[in-house]
C-alpha positions as CSV (number, residue, x, y, z in Angstrom):
1,X,-22.9,-1.9,42.2
2,X,-25.0,-2.5,39.1
3,X,-22.4,-1.8,36.4
4,X,-24.7,-2.5,33.5
5,X,-27.4,0.0,34.9
6,X,-24.6,2.4,35.4
7,X,-23.2,2.2,31.6
8,X,-27.0,2.3,30.2
9,X,-27.5,5.4,32.2
10,X,-24.2,7.0,30.8
11,X,-25.3,6.1,27.2
12,X,-28.7,7.7,27.8
13,X,-27.8,11.0,29.8
14,X,-24.8,11.9,27.5
15,X,-23.0,13.7,30.1
16,X,-19.6,12.0,29.3
17,X,-19.9,12.6,25.8
18,X,-20.9,16.3,26.1
19,X,-17.7,16.6,28.6
20,X,-15.6,14.9,25.9
21,X,-17.0,17.3,23.2
22,X,-16.1,20.4,25.4
23,X,-12.6,19.2,26.0
24,X,-12.2,18.4,22.4
25,X,-13.6,21.8,21.1
26,X,-11.4,23.6,23.6
27,X,-8.4,21.8,22.4
28,X,-9.2,22.8,18.8
29,X,-9.6,26.5,19.8
30,X,-6.4,26.6,21.5
31,X,-4.2,24.4,19.1
32,X,-2.4,27.5,17.8
33,X,-1.5,28.7,21.2
34,X,-0.1,25.4,22.5
35,X,3.5,24.4,22.6
36,X,3.9,22.1,19.5
37,X,5.8,19.7,21.9
38,X,4.8,19.3,25.5
39,X,6.8,21.1,28.2
40,X,8.9,19.2,30.5
41,X,6.5,19.8,33.2
42,X,3.5,18.4,31.2
43,X,5.5,15.3,30.4
44,X,6.5,14.8,34.2
45,X,2.7,15.2,34.9
46,X,2.2,12.0,32.8
47,X,3.1,10.1,36.1
48,X,-0.3,10.4,37.3
49,X,-1.3,7.6,35.1
50,X,1.2,5.3,36.9
51,X,-1.3,3.1,39.1
52,X,-2.3,-0.2,39.8
53,X,-5.4,-1.5,38.1
54,X,-8.4,-0.3,40.2
55,X,-10.3,-2.9,42.1
56,X,-13.7,-1.3,41.5
57,X,-15.2,0.9,38.6
58,X,-14.2,4.4,38.3
59,X,-16.3,7.5,37.7
60,X,-16.6,8.2,33.8
61,X,-16.5,11.9,34.4
62,X,-13.2,11.5,36.3
63,X,-11.6,9.5,33.6
64,X,-12.6,11.9,30.8
65,X,-11.5,15.0,33.1
66,X,-8.1,13.2,33.9
67,X,-7.4,12.6,30.3
68,X,-8.1,16.1,29.4
69,X,-6.2,17.7,32.4
70,X,-3.0,15.5,32.0
71,X,-3.5,14.0,28.5
72,X,-4.1,16.9,26.3
73,X,-1.0,19.0,27.5
74,X,1.2,16.0,26.9
75,X,0.1,15.8,23.3
76,X,2.0,17.0,20.1
77,X,0.1,19.6,18.5
78,X,0.0,17.7,15.3
79,X,-3.4,19.2,14.0
80,X,-1.8,22.7,14.2
81,X,0.3,24.2,11.4
82,X,3.9,24.0,12.8
83,X,4.5,20.2,13.3
84,X,6.7,18.9,10.8
85,X,7.7,15.8,12.0
86,X,7.6,12.1,10.7
87,X,5.4,13.2,7.7
88,X,2.5,13.2,10.0
89,X,-0.3,14.8,8.4
90,X,-3.2,16.9,10.1
91,X,-6.8,15.9,9.8
92,X,-9.3,17.8,7.8
93,X,-12.2,18.6,10.1
94,X,-14.9,16.6,8.4
95,X,-13.0,13.6,8.5
96,X,-12.7,13.8,12.4
97,X,-16.5,14.5,12.6
98,X,-17.0,11.3,10.4
99,X,-14.6,9.3,12.7
100,X,-16.6,10.3,15.8
101,X,-19.9,9.1,14.1
102,X,-18.2,5.9,13.1
103,X,-16.8,5.3,16.5
104,X,-20.2,5.5,18.0
105,X,-21.2,2.8,15.5
106,X,-18.2,0.8,16.4
107,X,-18.4,-1.2,13.1
108,X,-16.5,-4.5,12.4
109,X,-15.3,-3.8,8.8
110,X,-14.3,-7.3,8.0
111,X,-17.3,-8.4,6.2
112,X,-20.3,-7.1,4.4
113,X,-22.7,-8.5,6.8
114,X,-20.8,-7.1,9.9
115,X,-21.1,-3.6,8.3
116,X,-22.9,-3.0,5.1
117,X,-21.9,0.9,5.2
118,X,-18.3,0.1,5.5
119,X,-18.1,-2.3,2.6
120,X,-20.1,0.1,0.5
121,X,-17.8,3.0,1.4
122,X,-14.7,0.8,0.6
123,X,-16.1,0.1,-2.9
124,X,-16.8,3.8,-3.3
125,X,-13.3,4.7,-2.2
126,X,-11.6,2.1,-4.3
127,X,-13.1,3.6,-7.3
128,X,-12.3,7.1,-6.4
129,X,-8.7,6.3,-5.6
130,X,-8.3,4.5,-9.0
131,X,-9.5,7.7,-10.7
132,X,-7.4,10.0,-8.6
133,X,-4.2,8.0,-9.3
134,X,-5.2,6.9,-12.7
135,X,-4.8,3.2,-11.8
136,X,-6.1,0.3,-13.9
137,X,-9.8,-0.5,-13.8
138,X,-9.2,-4.0,-12.3
139,X,-7.2,-2.6,-9.3
140,X,-8.6,-3.6,-5.9
141,X,-8.1,-2.0,-2.6
142,X,-7.6,-3.1,1.0
143,X,-8.0,-0.6,3.9
144,X,-5.2,-1.2,6.5
145,X,-3.8,0.5,9.4
146,X,-0.4,2.0,7.7
147,X,1.8,1.7,4.8
148,X,3.8,-0.9,6.7
149,X,0.8,-3.2,6.5
150,X,0.0,-2.2,3.0
151,X,3.7,-3.0,1.7
152,X,3.3,-6.4,3.4
153,X,0.2,-7.0,1.6
154,X,1.6,-6.1,-1.7
155,X,4.9,-8.2,-1.1
156,X,2.9,-11.4,-0.2
157,X,0.6,-10.9,-3.0
158,X,3.6,-10.8,-5.5
159,X,5.1,-13.9,-3.8
160,X,2.0,-15.7,-4.4
161,X,1.8,-14.7,-8.0
162,X,5.4,-14.9,-8.9
163,X,5.6,-18.4,-7.4
164,X,2.3,-19.5,-8.8
165,X,3.8,-18.6,-12.3
166,X,6.7,-20.8,-11.7
167,X,4.3,-23.8,-10.8
168,X,4.7,-23.4,-6.9
169,X,1.4,-22.9,-4.7
170,X,3.0,-21.2,-1.8
171,X,-0.4,-21.6,0.1
172,X,-0.2,-25.3,-0.2
173,X,3.6,-26.0,-0.2
174,X,5.0,-23.2,2.0
175,X,8.3,-21.6,1.2
176,X,10.8,-24.6,2.0
177,X,12.1,-25.7,-1.3
178,X,10.3,-23.0,-3.4
179,X,11.7,-21.5,-6.3
180,X,14.0,-18.5,-5.8
181,X,12.3,-15.1,-6.2
182,X,14.7,-12.3,-7.0
183,X,14.3,-9.1,-4.9
184,X,15.4,-6.0,-6.7
185,X,15.5,-2.8,-4.5
186,X,17.6,0.4,-4.1
187,X,19.5,1.5,-1.1
188,X,17.1,4.0,-0.1
189,X,13.9,2.1,0.3
190,X,12.2,2.7,3.5
191,X,12.6,0.7,6.5
192,X,9.1,-0.6,6.3
193,X,9.9,-2.4,3.2
194,X,12.8,-4.3,4.8
195,X,10.5,-5.0,7.6
196,X,7.7,-6.4,5.1
197,X,10.5,-8.6,3.3
198,X,11.4,-10.2,6.5
199,X,7.8,-11.0,7.6
200,X,7.3,-12.4,4.2
201,X,10.3,-14.9,4.5
202,X,12.8,-12.9,2.3
203,X,16.0,-11.9,4.1
204,X,17.7,-8.8,3.5
205,X,20.9,-10.7,2.3
206,X,18.8,-12.2,-0.5
207,X,17.9,-8.7,-2.0
208,X,19.8,-7.6,-5.0
209,X,20.7,-4.0,-3.6
210,X,20.9,-1.4,-6.4
211,X,22.7,1.9,-6.1
212,X,20.8,5.1,-5.4
213,X,21.6,8.6,-6.9
214,X,22.2,11.7,-4.6
215,X,18.4,12.2,-4.2
216,X,17.6,8.6,-3.3
217,X,16.4,7.4,-6.7
218,X,17.2,4.0,-8.2
219,X,20.0,4.5,-10.8
220,X,18.5,3.1,-14.0
221,X,22.0,2.2,-15.4
222,X,22.4,-0.1,-12.5
223,X,19.1,-1.9,-12.8
224,X,20.0,-5.6,-13.6
225,X,18.4,-7.8,-16.4
226,X,14.9,-8.7,-15.2
227,X,13.0,-11.8,-15.7
228,X,9.6,-13.2,-14.5
229,X,11.2,-14.3,-11.0
230,X,11.7,-10.6,-10.1
231,X,10.0,-8.4,-7.6
232,X,11.1,-4.7,-7.9
233,X,10.5,-2.4,-5.2
234,X,10.1,1.4,-6.2
235,X,9.3,4.4,-4.2
236,X,7.0,7.5,-4.5
237,X,8.6,10.0,-2.2
238,X,11.8,9.2,-0.5
239,X,11.5,9.6,3.4
240,X,14.3,12.2,3.5
241,X,14.5,14.0,0.1
242,X,10.9,13.5,-1.1
243,X,12.1,12.0,-4.4
244,X,10.3,9.6,-6.9
245,X,11.8,6.8,-8.7
246,X,11.6,6.6,-12.6
247,X,8.5,4.5,-12.8
248,X,7.8,4.6,-16.5
249,X,11.2,3.2,-17.6
250,X,11.5,0.5,-14.9
251,X,8.0,-0.7,-15.0
252,X,8.1,-1.0,-18.8
253,X,11.2,-3.1,-18.6
254,X,9.5,-5.3,-15.8
255,X,6.2,-5.8,-17.8
256,X,8.1,-7.1,-20.7
257,X,9.4,-10.0,-18.8
258,X,6.5,-10.5,-16.4
259,X,8.2,-9.3,-13.3
260,X,6.1,-7.6,-10.4
261,X,6.7,-3.9,-9.5
262,X,5.4,-2.6,-6.2
263,X,5.6,1.1,-5.3
264,X,5.8,2.4,-1.8
265,X,4.0,5.7,-2.0
266,X,3.2,6.4,1.7
267,X,2.8,10.2,1.1
268,X,4.1,10.6,-2.3
269,X,1.4,8.6,-4.2
270,X,-0.7,11.5,-3.7
271,X,1.4,13.9,-6.0
272,X,-0.6,12.1,-8.7
273,X,-3.7,14.1,-7.7
274,X,-2.0,17.4,-8.3
275,X,-1.8,18.8,-11.7
276,X,1.5,20.6,-10.9
277,X,3.1,17.5,-9.3
278,X,1.6,14.7,-11.3
279,X,4.7,14.6,-13.5
280,X,6.5,12.9,-10.5
281,X,4.3,9.9,-10.8
282,X,4.2,9.6,-14.5
283,X,4.1,5.9,-15.3
284,X,3.0,4.6,-11.9
285,X,0.1,3.0,-13.3
286,X,2.2,0.5,-15.0
287,X,3.3,-1.2,-11.6
288,X,1.6,-4.2,-10.2
289,X,0.7,-2.8,-6.8
290,X,0.9,0.3,-4.6
291,X,0.8,1.3,-1.0
292,X,-0.3,4.6,0.3
293,X,-1.3,6.4,3.8
294,X,-4.6,8.2,4.0
295,X,-3.4,9.8,7.3
296,X,-0.5,11.4,5.6
297,X,-0.9,13.6,2.7
298,X,-4.9,13.2,2.4
299,X,-5.1,14.3,6.1
300,X,-7.5,11.7,7.1
301,X,-7.3,10.6,10.9
302,X,-4.6,8.1,11.9
303,X,-4.8,4.4,11.2
304,X,-5.8,4.9,7.6
305,X,-4.1,3.3,4.6
306,X,-4.6,1.5,1.5
307,X,-3.0,-1.5,-0.4
308,X,-3.8,-1.4,-4.3
309,X,-3.2,-4.2,-6.3
310,X,-4.1,-4.9,-10.0
311,X,-4.1,-8.7,-9.5
312,X,-7.0,-9.3,-7.2
313,X,-6.7,-13.0,-7.3
314,X,-3.0,-12.9,-6.1
315,X,-4.0,-10.4,-3.4
316,X,-6.9,-12.3,-2.0
317,X,-5.1,-15.7,-2.3
318,X,-2.1,-14.2,-0.3
319,X,-4.3,-13.0,2.5
320,X,-6.7,-15.8,2.5
321,X,-9.1,-16.5,5.5
322,X,-11.2,-19.5,6.2
323,X,-13.6,-20.6,8.9
324,X,-16.9,-22.2,9.0
325,X,-18.6,-19.4,10.8
326,X,-17.6,-16.7,8.1
327,X,-20.5,-15.4,6.2
328,X,-19.3,-14.2,2.6
329,X,-21.5,-12.3,0.6
330,X,-21.9,-11.3,-3.2
331,X,-20.9,-7.7,-2.2
332,X,-17.3,-6.8,-1.2
333,X,-16.0,-8.6,1.9
334,X,-13.3,-6.2,3.0
335,X,-11.2,-8.7,4.9
336,X,-10.3,-10.6,1.7
337,X,-7.9,-7.7,0.7
338,X,-6.2,-7.2,4.1
339,X,-4.3,-9.3,6.6
340,X,-6.9,-8.5,9.2
341,X,-10.2,-10.4,9.6
342,X,-11.8,-8.0,12.5
343,X,-10.8,-4.5,11.6
344,X,-11.8,-0.9,12.0
345,X,-13.9,0.6,9.4
346,X,-11.4,3.0,8.0
347,X,-13.3,3.7,4.9
348,X,-15.8,5.9,6.4
349,X,-13.5,8.8,7.3
350,X,-11.5,8.4,4.1
351,X,-14.8,8.6,2.0
352,X,-15.7,11.7,4.0
353,X,-12.3,13.2,3.6
354,X,-12.4,12.6,-0.2
355,X,-16.0,13.7,-0.6
356,X,-15.4,16.9,1.1
357,X,-12.3,17.8,-0.7
358,X,-13.2,16.6,-4.1
359,X,-10.7,16.4,-6.9
360,X,-9.9,20.1,-6.9
361,X,-9.5,20.5,-3.2
362,X,-7.2,17.5,-3.0
363,X,-5.3,18.9,-5.8
364,X,-5.2,22.5,-4.2
365,X,-4.2,20.8,-0.7
366,X,-1.4,18.6,-2.0
367,X,0.1,21.4,-4.3
368,X,-0.1,23.7,-1.3
369,X,2.3,21.4,0.7
370,X,4.9,21.9,-2.2
371,X,4.4,25.6,-2.1
372,X,4.7,26.0,1.6
373,X,7.9,23.5,1.3
374,X,9.3,25.9,-1.5
375,X,8.5,28.8,0.7
376,X,10.6,27.3,3.5
377,X,13.5,26.3,1.2
378,X,13.8,29.9,-0.2
379,X,13.5,31.7,3.4
380,X,16.0,29.2,4.8
381,X,18.4,29.7,1.9
382,X,18.3,33.6,2.2
383,X,19.3,33.0,6.0
384,X,22.3,31.0,5.2
385,X,21.1,27.5,5.6
386,X,22.1,24.7,3.4
387,X,19.2,22.9,1.6
388,X,20.6,19.5,0.9
389,X,17.8,18.1,-1.4
390,X,16.0,19.0,-4.5
391,X,12.6,20.2,-3.2
392,X,10.4,18.3,-5.4
393,X,7.5,17.8,-3.2
394,X,7.1,18.4,0.6
395,X,10.3,17.3,1.9
396,X,13.1,19.9,3.1
397,X,16.5,18.7,4.2
398,X,18.5,21.3,6.1
399,X,22.1,21.7,7.0
400,X,23.8,24.1,9.1
401,X,27.3,23.2,7.6
402,X,28.3,20.5,9.7
403,X,26.8,17.8,11.7
404,X,27.7,19.3,15.2
405,X,26.1,22.5,14.4
406,X,23.1,20.9,12.7
407,X,22.5,18.9,15.7
408,X,22.7,21.7,18.3
409,X,20.3,23.8,16.0
410,X,17.8,21.1,15.8
411,X,18.0,20.6,19.8
412,X,17.3,24.3,20.1
413,X,14.3,24.0,17.8
414,X,12.8,21.3,19.4
415,X,13.4,23.0,23.0
416,X,11.7,26.2,21.5
417,X,8.5,24.4,21.1
418,X,7.5,26.9,18.5
419,X,7.9,24.2,15.8
420,X,8.8,20.5,15.9
421,X,10.7,18.6,13.4
422,X,13.0,15.7,13.4
423,X,16.6,14.8,12.6
424,X,18.0,12.5,9.9
425,X,21.4,11.5,8.3
426,X,21.8,12.0,4.6
427,X,25.2,10.8,3.0
428,X,26.8,10.4,6.5
429,X,26.0,13.9,7.7
430,X,23.4,15.0,10.3
431,X,20.3,16.9,8.7
432,X,17.1,18.6,9.9
433,X,14.1,16.9,8.2
434,X,11.0,19.1,7.6
435,X,8.1,17.4,6.4
436,X,5.2,19.9,5.2
437,X,2.0,17.8,5.1
438,X,-0.8,19.5,7.3
439,X,-3.8,21.5,5.7
440,X,-3.4,23.9,8.5
441,X,0.0,25.0,7.7
442,X,-0.2,28.7,6.3
443,X,2.4,31.1,4.9
444,X,2.5,32.8,8.3
445,X,3.5,29.5,9.9
446,X,6.3,29.0,7.5
447,X,7.6,32.5,8.2
448,X,7.5,31.7,12.1
449,X,9.3,28.5,11.2
450,X,11.9,30.4,9.3
451,X,12.3,32.9,12.3
452,X,12.5,29.7,14.6
453,X,15.5,28.2,12.4
454,X,17.3,31.6,12.6
455,X,17.0,31.8,16.4
456,X,18.0,28.2,16.9
457,X,21.0,28.8,14.8
458,X,22.1,31.7,16.6
459,X,21.6,30.4,20.2
């Protein structure tokens, strides 16, 4: 078999791409009719993929057809309007189209010379994000896979700067014998922060854990005296309640003594782009670094997040890369602001999403998540459910009165496949966690969701 000849033929005749497009369009046309979570039968059918690696090449058409026949029904209908799990955003249509085109380009986004278009759009998105979030002009952006990586990038940048200020170059000397950095965090920080601290060499036992209030915000009165050795970790959008820390007061105290403040804003940072909700992020521009996802609140495709840092020297030094073969340019070389060297060109679809929506469109979409969450809150309260949190943004925590009933109601909801949401615990009790973050969620979707809750609670 002349494999190279076959692949050139497939590239030229476009049949497999036409086939993929047909299947993709059919999926989009039927998303609202799909089970929000796959049926047991469709999950069992995934066994078709259990096979040994083929000895010879397989027909390209058969591969795409197999993916469609058995893969499509085993997806979660995340791009529909009634998927409320894990703060997973939908995908604005133009962002998917831009990603398709960029996938054909298959660019390595690490350097300007490997992809001038990606580097250019990273620079544009960097400027737009600073404007949307009202961040300092000197802020730089690195485009990474998710907020976990963005948090890690910020923490190692903070580590570099705080130690450098103490006369210790961590890049040369490492951490053995380094001056102590004080980590200040409250009890409700996201698990990705704990993971990032571990990766950066800071054990959780070394964290000064501060009390959180009933909504998961740092209690200001419990904040210890800060100094220039402190890394303070705050949150824009608690993963359960959606609450926001008191940025202005904490950042001002930190800035007075030269401490570093990092804000984990995976989904909540985007509240700053909403006129109605921007009060939630007041003062966040006073921090040193920020992390956010494009694939959550912005509704860009998955694998799209950003680390933002106002100390470019610290970020670049912490994520340094060297090699005789690396060709740096006078333009932005994206890998300098990320842990990765070779990386996907994520800025392309983020640029398309922001350009399509514009400031007013982002405002409308983000505010809409809050309005739908408030609609859900009122509807569920009126039907006897307890809403555990203050619905300040897009998160709704629901209780049915006790943990056992809450768990059984959640199980009934998930089995119904009418909607999908996950469970969590809050203050030691089971809760149902609803995250409203898809552009496709309508008022009617929320009414159907309320009806599904009522039915699940009565089953």
